[in-house]
N, C-alpha and C positions, 0 to 999 in steps of 0.2 A: 744516592740512587734509591728508588723504591720499586717494588713489585707488588701490585695489589690485585685482588680478584674482585670482580664486580659482575653485574648482569646487564646485558644490552640486547634488545629485541628478543627477550626470552631465553637467551643462551649465555652461559658463563664466558666472560672475557678476562684477559689478563692485561693490566695496564703497566707498561714499563715506563718509568718516569725518571728523568734527570732534571737539572735546573732549567734547561731551555728546550729539551726535546722529549716528546712523549709519543708512545705507540700503543695501540690497542690491538691485541691478537686474540682471535677466536679459534681455539683448537677444534671445537665441534663443527666448525664450518670450514674445514680444509686448511687450518692454520692460516686463515685469511687475516691480513693486517687491515683492520677496519678503518683505522684513523692514524694519521701522523700529524702532530702539531709541532711547529718550531717557533719559539718566541710567541706562542699564542696564535700563530697563523696556520690555517689549514693547508697541508701539503697533500694529504690523502684524506678524502672525506667520504663518509657513508652516503649512499644514494638510495633512498627508499624506492624510487620509481624503477630503478634497474633491478633491485632485489625482488620487487613484487612481480616483475615481468619475466624473471628467470635469467636475466642477463648478468654479465660479470660486474663486479664492484670491488672497491678496496684494492688489495693486492692479492688476487687469487693465484694459486699454484697450478700450473698447467703441466700435466704428466700423464702418460708417457708420449702423448701426441699434441704438442702445442699447436693451437690454432686449427687450421683446416687440413683435411685429408681428402684426396681426390675420390669422388664418388662415395665418400664416407666409408672407405675401405683402406686397410693397410696390408702390404704384402711383406712377408718375412720368409725368404727361401721359397719353398713350395706351398707355404701356408698363406691363407687369406683370412683376415679378421675384420669384423665390423669396427668402425671407428666413430668417435663422437667429437664434435667441435669442442676445442679447449680441453680435451683429455678426459680422464676418468675420475680424478681424485678431488676436484676443486671444491666440492661440497661435502665430502666424506668426513666423518669424525676421526680426528687424530687423538691418540692417548697422550696425555702429558707425562713425559718420562724424565724431565729434569727442570727444576726451578732453581735459579741462583740469583741472590741479591747481595752484592758486596758494596763496599764504599765507592768503587769505581765502575761497577758493571751490574746490569740487570739482564738476565737471560732466561728464555723459555724454550724448551725443546719438546716437540711433539713427534710421535711416530705412528705410522700406518702400516699394518701388516696386510700385504697383498697376497691372498691365497684363496682357496676354495670357499672360504666363508664370505668372501665378497660377492655380491650378486652379479657383478659384471666380470668376474674372473675369466670367463671364456673369451672375452674380448681382448685379453692380454694375459695368456696363461703362463706367466712366469712368477713363481713364488719369490717374494722379495719383501724387503722392509724399506720404506721411504721415511727418512727423518728430516725434519725441518727445524732449524734453530733461528730465533730472532733475538738480537741483543742490542742494548744501547750502552755505549761507553763514551762519556762526555757528549760531544755533538756529532757522534757517528752512530749510525744504525747499520748493523751487520745482518745480512740474510744468508744463511748457509743451508746446503742440502747434502744428504748422503743417501746413496742407493746401495743396499746390501742384497746381493744376489744369493738366494737360497737354493738355486738349481745347480745341477751338475752340467749345465750347458750355458753358453754365453747369453747374456741378457742385453738386448738392444733397447735404447730409450732416447727420448728427448725430454727436456724440462725447460720451463720458462716461468717468469712472473709477468703479470699483466697489470702494472700499476696505473691507477686512474688519478693522475696529478691534477689538483685543483688550480684553475687559473686565478682565482681570487680577484677577478675583475682587472687584473694587470695585463700588460703586454709582455707576456713571458717569451723569452728567447731560448732556443736550444742549439747545442752543437753536438754532433755525433761523429766520432772519428772512424768513419767507414769509407772504403774506397769504391765499392761497387753496389749497384742495385740489382736485385734479382728480377728478371723479366717474368711477368705473370700473365695468365690467361684472363679472360673476362670473369671467370669464377674465382679469381684471386688465388690460383694455384701456380706456384713457381714452375717454370719450364726447365730450369737449370742453366739457362743462358745468363751470363753476368754482364751488366752494362757499366762501363766506367763512370764514376761520379761526374766527370767533366761533360758527359753526354746526356745527363738527366735533366738539365735545366735548373736544378736546385742543388747547390753544394752544401750539404748538411755539415760539412767540416767547419764551416764558418757560422757564427751565431745567426740564427734565422728566427724571425718572429713567428710564433705558433699560429697567430691569426692570419698570416699570409700563406700558410701551407695548407695543402689539401692532399693528405697522404694516408694511405693504408698499405704500406709497402714493406718488403723484407730487404734488409741490407746485410752485406757480409764483407769479408776482408776487413775485419774490425781490428783496430789498433788497441789491443787489450792493455797496453802499457800507458794509454792515454785515457782520461776520464770522459764520459758523457757529461755535459754540463747543462743545467737548467738555470737560467738567469731570471730571478725575480727582481723586484724593484730595489730591495734593501739587502738581499743576500743571494747566494747561489747554492745549488746542490750539485756535488760532483759524485758520479757513480763510477766506481772502479769494479772490474770484473776479473775473476780467475780465467785462465786460458781456455777452459772448456766452453765459455760463453762466446761462441764464434759469430753469432748472428744477432741482429737487432731489428725489431719491428717498430715502425713509427706510425702512429695513428692520430690524425689531427682533425676530428670532426668539428662541425659548427655546433659546439656544445660548451658547457662550463668547464670541461676537462680535456686533457690530452693524454696520450699514452706513449711512453718510450719503454719497450719491452725487451729486456735482455733474454736471449734464448740460447740454449746449447746447440741449437740446430735450426734448420730452415722450417718454415711451414711445409707440410707434406714430406717430412724427412724420410720416413720409411719407404715411400714409393719412389722418391728421387734416388735413394740408395739402390733400390732394386733395379732401376733403369740404368744403372752404371754411373750416376752422378754422385759418387761417393763423397768426394771432398766438398762439393756444393751442398750436399744434404746436411752435413754436420752430425749425422747420427752417431750417438755414443754407444759404447759397449762396456759391460762389466764382465770380467772373467768369471768362470764358474766358482761359486762360493766366495767371490771377492766383493770388494767395496769400491765405490767411486764417489767423489765429492766435489763440490764447487762452492764459490762464495761471491757475494756481491756486497760492496761497501758503499753506503750513502753518507757522504760527509757534508755537513751544513756549515757554510762559511760566510 
C-alpha cells in the first residue's frame, strides 16, 4: 500500500494506492474523493465542467441536510433555520488528523470543527466535530464518518455521500435492495408516503440498465444486509452499509455518469420529522456530548 501527497487543481490531495485500487482524497475540499480507479478504469472521475459551475462532483459529503429542504428551511422544534441544497460542509476544509500507511492498509482521516468560527454556524447552531475516514485495504474502499456532539443538548443530523459513478461508455447495470419509493412533489420533496416497489414500474431489486432508467428518487426500506451492486463489463462493485444508512437516492441523468447515494435519512429529513413522519424521515440524533458513526464499504470484485 502507498499513501502519497500531491497537488491537483491547486489543492493538496492524498493518493491512497494498492495494487489494483486507487483513490484521491482532497481534505481542503470537504474530504471529497476526487477519483477512484480500479485496474486502471475510472469509477469516480473529476468533472471540470461541474466544478466550474459550482455543481457537485467526485464523492462529496452532504451534511447535515442531504439534498433538498422544503422552501430552503429546516424546522427543529420551535426553531427554523435557513437550509442549503446538499448541506453545509461539502466544500469546507477539513484538517488532516490521521495518516496511516501499512502493508495491508492506507487510511486518511479528516476532521471539521463546527462552531462559531464557521461562517454558516447560525444555519445549524450545534457545536460538533465531523470526522471522515477513507481507507483502502486490498480491493476494498471504506468510507466512515463520526459525529461528535459538543453540546449539552441532542444533536439532529442527516449525512450522505453523492458519488458520481463513471459509465465509461459501458452499459452499466445496478441493483438496489430497497422495497419502497418515497412519493415526491413536483419540487422533488418527499411527502412521506411510501410506494411499494411492485407499484413503481421499475424494480430496482433486479439488475437494471442505467441507460434505461430515468430516476431522481428517494428509496427506503433498505435491506442493509444486502449490497447495492454496480455491474460493469468485467467486474462489479458491491456497496455495503451500516444500519444507519436507511435511505438511497438513485439519480440517472442522460450524462456520462450516474449516482447511487447512500443516505442516513430522506431528502428533507428535518421537515418530515417535524411533520410526524419520524420513521420515514430517517433523521438521526446524537446524545448530549456523545458520538455516532457509520460506515460504507465498496468492494471491487
